[in-house]
C-alpha positions as CSV (number, residue, x, y, z in Angstrom):
1,M,73.9,97.8,118.3
2,N,70.2,97.6,119.2
3,L,68.4,97.8,115.9
4,D,65.1,99.0,117.4
5,K,66.8,101.7,119.4
6,F,68.7,102.8,116.3
7,I,65.6,102.9,114.1
8,N,64.0,105.1,116.7
9,S,66.9,107.5,116.7
10,P,66.9,110.7,114.5
11,M,69.4,109.1,112.0
12,G,67.7,105.7,112.0
13,S,64.2,107.1,111.6
14,G,65.5,109.2,108.7
15,F,67.0,106.1,107.1
16,L,63.8,104.0,107.6
17,E,61.7,106.8,106.1
18,R,64.0,106.8,103.1
19,A,63.9,103.0,102.8
20,Q,60.1,102.8,103.0
21,S,59.8,105.6,100.5
22,D,61.8,103.6,97.9
23,I,59.6,103.1,94.9
24,S,59.9,100.0,92.8
25,P,60.6,100.9,89.2
26,S,57.5,100.4,87.0
27,G,57.1,99.2,83.5
28,P,57.0,95.9,81.6
29,V,59.8,93.6,82.5
30,D,60.6,90.3,80.7
31,L,61.7,87.8,83.4
32,S,61.9,84.8,81.1
33,R,65.7,84.8,80.9
34,A,66.1,85.7,84.5
35,S,64.0,82.7,85.5
36,E,66.5,80.4,83.8
37,V,69.5,81.7,85.7
38,E,70.6,79.7,88.8
39,I,72.3,81.7,91.6
40,D,74.4,79.6,94.0
41,R,77.8,79.6,95.6
42,D,79.5,78.8,92.3
43,A,78.1,82.0,90.8
44,Y,79.8,84.0,93.6
45,L,83.1,82.1,93.0
46,E,82.9,82.9,89.3
47,A,82.3,86.6,90.0
48,Q,85.2,86.5,92.5
49,S,87.6,84.9,90.0
50,R,86.7,87.7,87.5
51,G,87.2,90.4,90.1
52,I,83.6,91.6,89.8
53,T,80.4,91.5,91.9
54,L,77.5,89.1,91.4
55,S,75.4,92.0,90.1
56,E,78.1,92.7,87.4
57,L,78.3,89.0,86.6
58,L,74.6,88.8,86.0
59,E,74.9,91.6,83.5
60,T,77.3,89.7,81.3
61,D,76.1,88.1,78.0
62,E,76.1,84.5,79.3
63,Y,73.7,85.5,82.1
64,D,71.0,88.1,81.9
65,P,72.2,91.4,80.5
66,S,69.7,94.3,80.9
67,P,67.9,95.4,77.8
68,V,68.0,99.1,77.0
69,N,65.5,101.1,79.2
70,C,64.7,98.1,81.4
71,P,63.5,99.5,84.7
72,L,65.2,96.7,86.7
73,D,68.8,95.6,86.5
74,A,69.8,91.9,86.4
75,F,70.0,91.5,90.2
76,E,66.6,93.2,90.7
77,R,65.1,90.9,88.1
78,Q,66.4,87.9,90.2
79,L,64.6,89.4,93.2
80,A,61.4,89.8,91.1
81,V,61.6,86.2,89.9
82,N,61.7,85.0,93.5
83,G,58.9,87.3,94.7
84,I,61.2,89.3,97.0
85,R,60.2,92.9,97.3
86,V,62.8,95.2,98.8
87,S,61.1,98.6,98.3
88,G,58.1,100.4,99.8
89,N,55.9,100.0,102.9
90,K,55.0,96.4,101.8
91,S,58.6,95.2,101.4
92,S,59.1,91.5,102.1
93,T,60.6,90.1,105.3
94,V,64.1,88.9,105.4
95,D,62.8,85.4,105.9
96,L,61.6,85.3,102.3
97,F,65.2,85.3,101.1
98,Y,65.8,82.0,102.9
99,K,62.6,80.5,101.8
100,N,62.9,81.5,98.1
101,A,66.5,82.5,97.3
102,P,69.1,82.4,100.1
103,A,72.0,82.9,97.6
104,L,70.7,86.4,96.8
105,L,71.1,87.7,100.3
106,P,74.9,88.3,100.3
107,E,74.7,90.4,97.2
108,F,71.7,92.3,98.6
109,I,73.8,93.1,101.7
110,L,76.7,94.3,99.6
111,R,74.5,96.5,97.4
112,E,72.8,98.2,100.4
113,V,76.1,98.7,102.3
114,R,77.4,100.5,99.2
115,R,74.3,102.6,99.1
116,G,75.0,103.6,102.7
117,Q,78.5,104.6,101.7
118,K,77.1,106.9,99.1
119,M,75.3,108.7,101.9
120,R,78.7,110.2,102.9
121,P,79.7,111.6,99.5
122,E,82.4,113.8,101.2
123,L,85.0,111.1,100.9
124,D,84.9,111.0,97.1
125,R,85.1,114.8,97.1
126,L,88.4,114.7,99.1
127,L,90.1,112.3,96.7
128,A,92.3,113.2,93.7
129,G,91.7,109.7,92.4
130,S,91.4,106.0,93.2
131,T,93.7,103.3,92.1
132,A,93.1,99.5,92.0
133,I,96.2,97.3,92.5
134,Q,96.8,93.5,92.6
135,S,99.2,93.6,95.5
136,N,99.1,94.5,99.2
137,R,102.1,96.8,98.8
138,Y,102.1,100.1,96.9
139,T,104.8,102.7,96.2
140,P,103.4,106.2,95.6
141,F,104.9,108.6,93.1
142,Y,107.1,111.4,94.3
143,V,106.5,114.7,92.5
144,D,109.1,117.4,93.2
145,T,107.3,120.7,93.2
146,G,110.0,122.6,95.0
147,D,111.6,124.2,92.0
148,T,108.8,126.5,90.9
149,E,111.0,128.1,88.2
150,A,111.4,124.7,86.5
151,L,107.6,124.3,86.3
152,S,106.9,127.8,84.9
153,L,105.9,128.3,81.3
154,R,108.5,130.3,79.6
155,P,110.1,130.6,76.1
156,I,113.0,128.3,75.4
157,G,115.9,129.7,73.5
158,E,117.7,127.8,70.8
159,G,119.8,125.1,72.4
160,A,118.5,125.8,75.9
161,E,117.5,123.1,78.3
162,I,113.8,122.3,78.3
163,P,112.3,122.6,81.8
164,S,111.4,119.2,83.3
165,L,109.2,117.8,86.0
166,V,110.9,114.9,87.7
167,V,108.6,112.2,88.9
168,T,110.1,109.2,90.8
169,E,108.9,106.7,93.3
170,Q,108.8,107.4,97.0
171,K,111.5,105.8,99.2
172,H,109.0,103.7,101.2
173,S,106.2,101.5,99.9
174,M,102.9,101.3,101.8
175,N,101.0,98.4,103.2
176,V,97.5,98.2,101.9
177,R,95.7,97.3,105.1
178,D,92.7,95.0,105.5
179,Y,89.6,96.4,107.2
180,G,86.7,94.3,108.2
181,L,83.5,94.2,110.2
182,A,81.7,91.1,111.4
183,L,78.0,91.6,111.5
184,K,76.8,89.0,114.0
185,T,73.1,88.3,114.4
186,S,70.8,85.3,114.2
187,Y,68.2,84.2,111.7
188,K,65.6,84.3,114.4
189,A,66.4,88.0,115.1
190,L,66.1,89.0,111.4
191,R,63.5,86.6,109.9
192,H,60.5,88.8,110.7
193,R,62.2,92.1,109.9
194,S,61.2,93.8,106.8
195,T,63.9,94.4,104.2
196,A,63.3,98.1,104.7
197,Q,64.3,97.8,108.3
198,F,67.3,95.6,107.3
199,K,68.3,98.2,104.8
200,V,68.6,100.8,107.6
201,L,71.1,98.6,109.4
202,L,73.1,98.0,106.2
203,W,73.0,101.7,105.2
204,Y,74.3,102.7,108.7
205,I,77.2,100.2,108.3
206,G,78.1,101.7,104.9
207,F,77.8,105.2,106.3
208,R,80.1,104.5,109.2
209,L,82.7,102.8,106.9
210,Q,82.9,106.0,104.8
211,T,83.2,108.1,108.0
212,D,86.1,105.9,109.2
213,K,87.8,106.2,105.8
214,I,87.5,110.0,106.0
215,A,89.4,109.7,109.3
216,L,92.1,107.6,107.4
217,V,92.4,110.4,104.8
218,V,92.9,112.9,107.7
219,D,95.5,110.8,109.3
220,T,97.4,110.6,106.0
221,I,97.3,114.4,105.6
222,V,98.4,115.1,109.1
223,N,101.1,112.4,109.5
224,G,102.0,111.6,105.9
225,D,102.0,108.1,104.3
226,G,105.4,107.1,105.7
227,N,107.5,109.1,103.2
228,D,108.3,112.2,105.3
229,N,105.4,114.1,103.7
230,A,103.3,115.3,106.6
231,A,101.3,118.4,105.9
232,A,102.9,121.8,106.8
233,V,101.5,123.5,109.9
234,I,101.0,127.2,110.3
235,N,99.8,129.0,113.4
236,S,97.0,131.5,113.9
237,A,97.8,135.1,114.9
238,S,96.9,134.4,118.5
239,S,96.9,131.1,120.4
240,G,93.5,130.0,121.6
241,S,91.4,131.9,119.0
242,L,90.3,131.4,115.4
243,T,89.5,134.5,113.4
244,Y,88.6,135.3,109.8
245,S,92.1,136.6,109.3
246,D,93.5,133.2,110.3
247,L,91.4,131.5,107.6
248,I,92.6,134.1,105.1
249,K,96.1,133.2,106.1
250,L,95.4,129.5,105.5
251,W,93.8,130.2,102.2
252,A,96.8,132.3,101.1
253,E,99.2,129.4,101.8
254,F,97.8,127.5,98.8
255,S,99.2,129.4,95.9
256,P,99.5,128.0,93.2
257,F,97.0,125.5,94.6
258,E,93.4,126.3,95.6
259,M,92.0,125.6,99.0
260,N,88.7,124.0,97.9
261,H,88.0,121.9,101.0
262,I,88.2,122.5,104.7
263,V,88.1,119.5,107.1
264,C,87.7,120.1,110.8
265,H,86.2,118.9,114.1
266,I,82.6,119.8,114.9
267,D,83.7,122.3,117.6
268,T,85.8,124.1,115.0
269,L,83.1,123.9,112.5
270,K,80.7,125.6,114.9
271,T,83.3,128.3,115.5
272,I,83.6,129.0,111.8
273,L,79.8,129.0,111.3
274,T,79.4,131.7,113.9
275,L,82.2,134.1,112.7
276,N,80.7,137.5,111.9
277,E,82.2,137.5,108.5
278,F,80.3,134.4,107.6
279,K,76.9,135.3,109.0
280,D,75.3,135.6,105.6
281,P,71.5,135.5,105.9
282,L,71.2,133.4,102.7
283,A,73.8,130.9,103.9
284,G,71.9,130.7,107.2
285,Y,68.7,130.1,105.4
286,R,70.2,127.4,103.2
287,F,71.7,125.6,106.3
288,G,68.5,125.8,108.3
289,R,66.4,124.5,105.4
290,T,68.6,121.7,104.0
291,G,71.5,121.3,106.4
292,E,73.9,122.2,103.6
293,L,77.0,124.1,104.8
294,F,78.1,127.3,103.2
295,T,81.5,127.5,101.7
296,P,83.8,130.0,103.4
297,L,86.4,131.4,100.9
298,G,85.0,129.0,98.3
299,A,86.0,125.9,100.2
300,S,83.5,123.1,101.0
301,M,83.4,122.2,104.6
302,V,83.7,118.5,105.8
303,R,83.1,117.4,109.3
304,C,85.6,114.9,110.8
305,D,85.8,114.6,114.5
306,D,89.1,112.8,114.2
307,V,90.7,116.1,113.4
308,A,92.2,117.8,116.5
309,S,89.6,120.2,117.9
310,D,92.1,123.1,117.6
311,Q,93.1,122.6,113.9
312,V,91.7,123.4,110.5
313,I,92.9,121.3,107.6
314,G,92.8,123.0,104.1
315,I,93.0,120.8,101.1
316,D,93.2,121.1,97.3
317,A,91.4,117.9,96.7
318,R,92.4,117.7,93.1
319,F,96.1,117.0,94.1
320,A,96.2,116.0,97.7
321,I,95.2,112.4,98.3
322,E,95.0,109.2,96.3
323,E,93.0,106.1,97.4
324,V,94.6,102.7,96.8
325,I,92.4,99.6,96.8
326,S,93.7,96.0,96.6
327,Q,90.4,94.4,97.5
328,P,87.1,96.3,96.9
329,L,84.3,96.0,99.4
330,M,83.1,92.4,99.6
331,V,80.7,90.3,101.8
332,E,81.6,86.8,102.8
333,F,78.9,84.7,101.2
334,D,79.4,81.2,102.5
335,K,78.2,81.7,106.0
336,I,75.2,83.7,105.0
337,I,74.0,81.1,102.5
338,D,74.7,78.0,104.6
339,Q,74.2,79.2,108.2
340,K,71.2,81.5,107.9
341,F,73.3,84.6,108.5
342,E,74.9,83.9,111.9
343,E,77.8,86.1,110.8
344,A,78.5,88.3,107.8
345,V,82.0,89.6,107.3
346,I,82.2,92.8,105.4
347,S,85.8,93.7,104.4
348,E,87.9,95.9,102.2
349,S,91.6,96.5,101.7
350,V,92.4,100.2,101.3
351,T,95.0,102.8,102.1
352,Y,95.6,106.5,101.2
353,A,98.7,108.1,99.8
354,K,99.9,111.7,99.4
355,V,100.0,112.9,95.8
356,V,101.4,116.4,96.2
357,K,102.5,117.3,99.7
358,E,101.9,121.0,99.2
359,A,98.2,120.5,98.3
360,S,97.3,120.3,102.0
361,T,98.1,122.6,105.0
362,I,97.1,122.6,108.6
363,L,96.2,125.7,110.6
364,D,96.8,125.3,114.4
365,Y,95.0,127.9,116.5
366,N,96.0,126.6,120.0
367,F,99.8,126.3,120.2
């Protein structure tokens, strides 16, 4: 990717404006303890052994925990000690990391990639929960919701059997896959870039990672997690068209669940946005002013172009999908510190599992 070309694109220029408008927190900061802390490869190894990030390690008692109401966290205080400014129009160049504190660069990259991930908050909204495990294999729960009578609240007569919800393990375990991205560049290409420009690149990487994970969620909904639990598919009233009545039909499928999210391709999204029943002037005003989509039938809309262009996926996000993480997002620090950045490997081990199969349904309107 050409960084200059991306920065001049609509998305890139928006990111750069946001990076340059970052304001450094103000107020008195005591850097005396921070100046005594030495950050090197061993600090990363210690954080890794504890299963935490360098930022979290710096906040522990033996390092430099942040006082109450301190405007800078422990990592930001390390930046300040080394004269590295990463906010505003006068942000430092990337070269200053290598001149003053090369060991801080991997954590800076990790933090900014995570900020980029937060720019696609839709993923978190689609998840019922997130589970951290210590293995690369995971066996989801199986919840049998087929017997609705057994799940109904009713009085129990003396000596009668108490209704029970049976929860077992699925037949097949899942492999928690490794996903990675190698960011290859040279010290020469980055050294004179401002940290604000570098942030744009890192934010975009995080943004794309989240976008790809939304696609993984969609794949799990559509095809299941390997346990014969693909989402049920219903058809529209007429093949080749999507109407308001079809969306009502999809919504009605969710009892006793609630269709609180709709995920679809941009072409389907545009079709829904232009249905007469959803042409609310206030919704149009909000969309035109902020880009915020309205919520048809009370369901928030999420764009994912990996969804088939003739399908609408309805989800009750409270019960549909679970995220499973065996290795959280991390940045390979050795090469960045030793080789002046020639390559940065950003990786994560994650998969997605069905929680309750019936909490997601697909509407096919071209069959």
